N, C-alpha and C positions, 0 to 999 in steps of 0.2 A: 504494500500500500504506500502511496506517495503522501507525504505530509510536509507541512511547512509551519513553523512557529515563529512569530515575530513578537518581540518584546515591545509593548506599547504602554508600559507602566506610567509614563508621564504625559501621555497623549489622551486628550479628551475624544474618545471614539466609542461608537456603539455598533452593535451587530447590524450589518447591511451597509456600513459606510464604505466608500471607495478607498482602496489602498494602492499606493504606488510603491512597489517594492524597490525598484531601482530608479530613483529620481535622477541620478547622474550615473548612467551605465558605464561610461569610461572610467570614472573614479572607482566604482565598485570592482570593475575588472582589474584595474591597476592594484587595488588593495589586496587582492588575492593572487596577484602575479600571473594574470592571463590577459586575453583580449576580449572585447565585448562579444564578438561572435561566439567564442567558445563558452562564455558565461551563459548566454541565452540558449545555445544548443545543448547544454548540459541539463536543462530542465526537461524532465520526462514528457513525452508526447501525450501522456494521459492527463496532463495539467491543462485545464481549459484556457484557451486564448481568446481574448476579446480585442479586436482591432478597431481603432478610431481613425478616421480619415478627415483631414481638414481641407 
């Protein structure tokens, strides 16, 4: 089973709120020593994706 847990201790959030996991994808990738493409493709295909187009 795929799971993800985010610590929102100091954030005012309730069930159903929108969550942005990687607000700065390049920084997140750099922090773990990889590239943005590898970070995103490492997320299982079973995780639902929602795409927004502007």
